[in-house]
Each structure stands twice: as structure tokens, then as C-alpha cells.
N, C-alpha and C positions, 0 to 999 in steps of 0.2 A: 294235380299242378296247386287246385285252391289251395286246399288243405297247407300243403309246402309256400306259398305268398302269405301265406295268412301267420304262419309259423313265425315265418322272415319276419312279419310285419311284427306281431306281437313281442321278438328278440332286440329287436332296434327300441319299441315302445319300454321298455323293463334294462334295457344296458344302464341307460344313464341311474341307475336307482344304483344295478352294483359297483356302478365304476367308482374306486375309490378303495372298496371294502378291504382291512388288510387280509392278507392269503395265509400267511405264519402264524397270524396269533387267533381264524378264523378255525385252522388248522387246527390248532392246542385244542380251543375251545371244541371241536370235533372231536377227536379223543378222548375228551373228559368229560363228554355227551355219553357214547358209546360204552367206557366204563361203566359211567352209572348204572345204562338200562342195563347190560349185561350183571353189576349187582344187584342192583335193585329188582333181578327177577327171579337171582336166588334167595335175598335176604328175604324177600316178601311175597315168599311161593306159599305160602302158608293159606298167604290175604290175596289171593291172587289178582285180585284188584288194583292191590296196591304199584303194583308196576303198569296197569294202564293207565289208573292216575297220575304214575310218574313220567309218562311218554305224555301222557296231553296239557300235565303244567309245562313241561318242557318247550312243548308248540305254542303255548302260549307268550313262554320267556319267548321263544325265537319270534314268534311275531310283533311281542313289544321292543326289541333288538333292531329288528328289520327299520321299525315306524320310523326307533327314537335316532337310529347313525341317520335318516333322512334328514336331521333337524342340526342347519349347521350352531358352533358352540356359539355364534352372538347370541345367537337365540334362543340357545338354554342359559345365557346370561342373564336376562329378561325374567328367566322364572324364579331364579336363586329367592330375590328373597319375596316376592308373592308362597312360594311352595316351603320356605324356611315358617314364614310367618302364619300362616296355616297350622305346619306340624306342630309348630308351638303353642298356637292356642289351641289345637287337641289334645296336647301334652297336659296341659291346665284342667280340659273337661275330662279329664280319665280321672286327675289329681281330685276332682270335685264331687262328680258324681259315674266314674267309669266303673266298669263290672265287676267284680270281684270274685277271681276262680281261683281255688286253690291255695288260697291265704296274700292271693297276690292281684293287687288293681291293675290290668294293661289294657282291656278292653274297653271299646266304648260303640255301645247300641248304637247308632244314627238313620235308620231302618232295616242296612246290614253290622253285622260285630264285628270291627273294624281294630285291630293294632296298631295307634298311632305312632308307635318309636320303630315299625320298619319307616314310615318316610321319612325319619332324622338319618339312614342310613345314606340316602343319597342326597336329602337337603342339608343337611351340615358341609359337604366337601364343595353343596355348589355355591353355599352361600361366604365360604370364608372365601372361594379363589374368588369371586364376583367383591367380596372385601379389597383385596389384597388387588386384584387387576383394579378398583379405583382409583390406587395406591402407589401405582407401579412407578418405580423413578424418584420416589418420594417419601418412602418407610421409614416412620420411627418407630423408636420403644412404646409408644402410647398406640400405635396400629395393633402393633406385638398382642399388650395388654386388652386393645377391643374385641380381636381378636378372639383371648384367651375368655371374656366374659361371653361371648358367640356363642363358642362352643360348651362350657360350665355350664348353663343356666337347663337347657335339654339333656346335658349328662345326667344330673342334678334328678330334676323329674322324673328320670327314665328310671332312678337306682332306688327313690322317694319308692315306687311302686309293687315291691323291687326290682329288680329285671339285670341282674348282673350280665347277663352276657353281655343282652343290645348293647347294656352302657359301657361295655368294653369293645365290643364294635364299634360304636358312635362315637366314642370319646378318640378311637384310633386314624379313623376317617378323618375328624378336624385336626388331630394332634397331625397327620402327615402333610395335611396342607401348611400347617402352621412351619412345620419341619424346612418343605420344599420355596417356602415362601423367604427366609433364611434366618428362623429364630437360632439366637446364638445358643450354641452349646454351652458357655458357662449358664445359662436355663436350662439345658437340658440333662448334665453330668451332677447337679447336687439331688435332684431327685432319682436317679440310677441308684447311686452310691446309696445312698438313705434305703430307698427299696432293697441291694444287694445285703447291708449290714440286718437289718431286719429278717431278711429271710434267715440268715446262720442263727442271728437269734432264738427265731421261732425253730428252727431243728435242734440246737444245743437244747435250750429248755421247751422240749415239747412238750414232759409228760405234764408238768408243772399248767402249761400255755393252753393244755387240750384236756386238763383233770376236770370230772363232771361237776356246773355248780360256778365255774372258771368263765368269766363274759370279757369278752373283749368291747369295747369302743368303735363306735361306727358302725358294723356290719352286724345284721340278721346273727341271727340264734342258729338257721340254717346255713346260711354264707363258712361262717366261722367252722361248723362239723362239715364240712365240705372239703376247707381245706386238710382239718385233724383229720381226716379222713386219707385225704393226700397222702401225710405222711407217715400214719400206720391206719391202712389198711383193714390188717387183721385183727384191729378191733370192737370192729362188728363187722361178721365179714359175711353172716345174711341179713345185715340190714345194708346201712350207709355204705357199707363194704364190700357190696356186692359185685355194681358195676362196672369200680374198677380191675376186682380180682378176675372176674368171667373175663373182661378187655384182656388183659391181660395175657388172663391162659389158652385164648382163641389166638390170641398174634402168635406167640411163643409157638402155639401146637400147628403152625400153620409152616414151619420151619423154613428151610429156602426157597423147595420149589414148588409150597403150600399143596394143601389138602386135592384138594381138585374143582373143578367148577361143579355148583352141585353138591360137594361131598364137606362139609364142613359141619363136623359133630355137635360143637359148640353151638351153630346157629341153629341149625333143623331142630338139635333136640331141648328149641328153648333156654339152654345157658345164659344167651347173652340180650339184658333187656332193651330195648330201643334196637333193634339192631336195621331196622331198617330209618332215623332217622339220624339219634347222636352219635351213636355206635357202630354206625352201620363202617365203618374204618375196620374193625377187626372182625366183623363177618368176613368182610375183603378178606384180611392180612390171614384168617383160617383155610380162604382157599384158595388163595393166588400168592400169599408167601412172602415172604424176602425179595424174590425179582419181583413178581408181581406189582408191591413195596414201591421197589425203586421207578418201577415203568410209572406209576403214580405220582410221586416226589417229581420225577426228572419233567414228566408234563404239566403239574403245576410251575413248577421253575420255569420253563419255557414260553408259557404262560406268561408269567410275570416277566420277565427277560424283555420279552415280543412288547407287551404293556408298555413298558417301561421307556423301551425305544419309540413308539408312539405320543406317551410322555415329552421324552428332549425333542422330538423337533416338531411340536402343537406349533402355531402360529402364534399366540398367545401368550400371554401369560395367566390369564385366565384357565384356556385350554390344557397349558402344561402342569398346571400344578391338581386342577380337575382327573387329568388323566392317570397321575403320577398318583395320589390319592388314591382311586379308584383302584388302580394298580394292586395297591400294597393293601389297600382290603380285602382281596381274593389272598390276600401271603398270611392275613392279619385272619381272614376262618382259616383257611388248610392247616398255619401252625398249630391256632389253638382246640380242634377238635380235634387234631390227630397225637396232642400231647394229651391231650384229657387223659381218650381212651389209653396210651400207651402207660396213664399213671405219672406221667411228669410235669402236671400241670393241675389246676382242682375241675372237677366237673361243673361246667356252666353254663350250657345249652347251645352251645353253637354249632350250627351247622356245617357238612364238608358239601362245598360246593362244588355243585353238577352232581351229585351221590348221591348224598341225604335225601329223603322224601321229606316236600316240604313245599305247598304251594306261593304262598307270601314270601320264601326266601330266594325259590326259582326266579318269579317276578322280577324281583331287585337284582339279583345278576342278569337279568338280562337287559335293565336297565342301566345296567354298568358297562354289560359289553356293548350296547349300543351307542351307549355315550365316548365310547374310547372308541370303536367303526365310524363316531360323527369327525373325532379329534384329525381323526386319522385322513378320514375323505376330503376333511376339511385343507389339510395340509399338502395332500395331491394338487389336490384344485389351483393350490395358491403357485405352485409351481411348474402348474399348466396355463 
């Protein structure tokens, strides 16, 4: 009897903490987490520790999500400027005396080794959402110009490291806030048109632009090679093109039904490079086929649509902009990763949310989910 009473008392104590959690959104996360664990068990079977580490990272991310979900959006807004300022200062510190590994200066030793650019994935939408909240009802073109500077300064520092994948994610996170805040299509369409024309010219003049000795402005040599390899992976099938070729072979060999769990030959014979991180989508596709891909894409779409619904119902402009941006970050992660593994986008080192191995990325996802849950809880509290 005492045990029953104690359990009932415990449930009463934690019920306020669980109240307001968005059920459909949590279900979408649950589907993706289960998919990630199953995929990691197979793709990381040769290194059994990977599966357990992945599970540990998910538990840490879940704890972070739960804690952040308890913080009201108003208090999150108070953290925007400090987090952005610290993140920007750390990026400057990386540029001055950061650690260099494999030709890139991305890390900083402060007793422990950290990658400050990861902070900006959350700090950027927080800061820009705070900026536009302060100007709600009286936004001017100058406000968007300042917002653009807030976005471009950290992105430029990250590109300089160089880290194009993280720069794309940080830029996307900030751009989504600008877009949802009301950025004019007159400022969006010209860059899109210029990008489309550049892509057409690149495809047409690929033999000349990708010839040995020809250098592109603004891009590092390895970035240029990634674009050229995307256009013609066969130019170096055992070198730069190996990742893309093996990824496409694995995806195609899965067929409609897939080869079955633990039955992927490309995966288990070590033909897929980075099969537990950036190219885990190829390992998943080989074993679960087109049917599995439709399930995975459907799960991401469900997550994104539910996140946008949470954003639309946010009680303040800050919460709506923040939730909308973070939701679209999930879209960017998934689209870029699946695109690069499928051979339609250059390889830029972007993980697949919940599926790819990586502690830092998982923590960032936990923060993002927690913020969305916080916005959902705030709306329910306002309604009640």
C-alpha cells in the first residue's frame, strides 16, 4: 500500500513537468530515434561500441531536451544575446589560436576541446528572433540589414575555418528567421536566379571549369573538387569520387524492399565510407530499400509539419520565429544529407538527424527539440 501511495505522489509531482508536451511531435521524434538505433546497430556492428555510444548520446540529448522544455520562451529570450556574444567571441578565438586538424582550424582548447561553430546553430536563431521581437510592429528595411550582418559575420568566420557544412547550417538557421520575419521576395529571388544561372553554366562548362590547374575564386581547393566530383564522380572513382559512387551503388542495390536488416553487402564489406556518420543513409537504404526510405522521409515530413504547426501557434513573435527556424533546420539537415549521399549535392559533412553517429550533433538536436517543446507548452499554458 505504501508503494502505491508513493508512486501516486511521485506521479503528481512530475505531472506538471510533462504537461504541455506535444504528443504528435514527440511521437515523430520517437519514430526517428528508433530508426536511428536500428540503423546504427547494423551499420556499426563491426564496432559494437558505436551502438552503445549512440544510445548514450541519445539519452544525453533526451535529458537536455527535457530540461530545456521546462524553460519558458521568455527566459530563453534573455539568453539570446549572451549565448550569441559568447559564441561569436569563441569563433574569433578559433581564428586567432584555434587547433588545426586535417588542414582546418575549427576547434578550441579551453581545458576540453570544443567546436564553437556548433554553438551558433542554436545561438543564431535565438539572436535573430530576439532582434525582431524587439522591433515587432515597426520593422524597417534597416532592421533586416542589421539582421543580415548579425548572420553573416559568424558565417564568414566559420567559412574561413573552413567548415562549409556547418556554415550552411548556421546560415540556413538565420535565413529562416529573416524569411519568417517578413524578408521581401525582391531580396530573395535575385540570389536564387543567380544561383540557378551559375548552376547551368557550371554544368555546361564543366570540362573547362574542372580542368586541372583551373582555380575558382572564393572557394578552397577541396571545396572546388567536391563540386567537380559531384558533376562527374568517375573522374576519380578510387579517390574523391569513391564516396559518392559507393553511396549510389548501395542506395540502388536496396531496390524496393531492401536486402534486409544486417544483410547489406556494401555496408558490411566496408565499401561505404563513413557508414555510421555522414553516409549512414546509404547503409539504411541498402537494407530497407525504397519502402524504408519512404518511411524515413515520411517521418521527417511529419516532424517538420508538426514543428511548423507549433511555430504557427507560438504565443509571441520570438517563439514563432525561433520555433519556425529550428523546425526548418531539421529539414536542411535531412535534405542536405540525403542529397549528398544520393549524388545530387556536394559532400559537405552534414549528419542525418537522429540517425548519424555524433555526440555534438545529437546535443544540438536535443536543444532544438527542447525549444520546440517549450514553445508548445507555452501556448497550452496561455490557452489554459
